[in-house]
FIPAVO-574634 format. One record per residue (C-alpha): residue number from 1; residue in three letters; x, y, z. Coordinates in Angstrom, 1 decimal, padded with zeros to 4 digits. Layout:
<recs>
     n   res        X        Y        Z
   NUM   ALA        X        Y        Z
...
</recs>
This chain:
<recs>
     n   res        X        Y        Z
     1   MET    001.4    000.8   -003.3
     2   PHE   -000.5    003.2   -005.5
     3   ALA   -003.7    002.3   -003.7
     4   SER   -002.4    003.9   -000.6
     5   LEU   -001.6    007.2   -002.2
     6   ARG   -004.1    010.1   -001.7
     7   MET   -003.9    013.0   -004.1
     8   GLU   -006.1    016.1   -003.9
     9   GLU   -005.2    017.4   -007.3
    10   LYS   -004.4    015.8   -010.7
    11   SER   -000.7    015.3   -011.1
    12   GLU    001.7    013.7   -013.5
    13   VAL    002.8    010.2   -012.7
    14   ASP    006.4    011.1   -013.5
    15   ALA    006.4    013.6   -010.6
    16   LEU    005.9    010.9   -008.0
    17   SER    009.0    010.4   -005.9
    18   VAL    008.7    006.6   -006.1
    19   VAL    008.6    006.7   -009.9
    20   CYS    011.6    009.0   -010.1
    21   GLU    013.6    007.0   -007.6
    22   PHE    013.0    003.6   -009.2
    23   ALA    012.7    004.6   -012.8
    24   ASP    014.3    001.4   -014.0
    25   VAL    011.3   -000.6   -012.6
    26   PHE    008.5    001.4   -014.3
    27   PRO    007.7    001.2   -018.0
    28   GLU    008.7    004.1   -020.2
    29   GLU    005.0    005.3   -020.7
    30   ILE    002.6    005.2   -017.8
    31   SER   -000.7    006.5   -018.8
    32   ASP   -002.1    007.5   -015.4
    33   LEU   -002.7    006.4   -011.8
    34   PRO   -005.5    003.8   -011.4
    35   PRO   -008.9    005.2   -010.5
    36   GLU   -009.8    005.6   -006.8
    37   ARG   -011.7    002.7   -005.4
    38   GLU   -012.8    001.5   -002.0
    39   VAL   -010.9   -001.5   -000.6
    40   VAL   -012.9   -003.8    001.6
    41   PHE   -010.8   -005.4    004.3
    42   SER   -012.0   -007.7    007.0
    43   ILE   -010.6   -010.4    009.4
    44   ASP   -012.8   -013.4    009.9
    45   VAL   -012.8   -014.5    013.5
    46   VAL   -013.6   -018.2    014.3
    47   PRO   -015.9   -018.7    017.3
    48   GLY   -014.1   -020.1    020.3
    49   THR   -010.7   -018.7    019.5
    50   SER   -008.8   -016.1    021.5
    51   PRO   -006.0   -013.6    020.5
    52   ILE   -002.5   -014.9    020.5
    53   SER   -000.5   -013.5    023.3
    54   MET    003.3   -013.8    023.2
    55   ALA    005.8   -012.2    025.5
    56   PRO    008.3   -010.0    023.6
    57   TYR    011.6   -011.7    022.9
    58   ARG    014.5   -010.0    024.7
    59   MET    018.1   -011.0    024.1
    60   LEU    020.2   -010.8    027.3
</recs>
């Protein structure tokens, strides 16, 4: 989740709403947010395949 956060200025980890809301999940001392890094994401397409097309399910 932290990888998706974008912060322009340095802030305290304790000020994040997620940390405040779920304080029982996080350790008492969190040093800092992880450093920014680029995440490489790709979907490998196999030759000869086509997208899966499914009609939406509607309950009558």
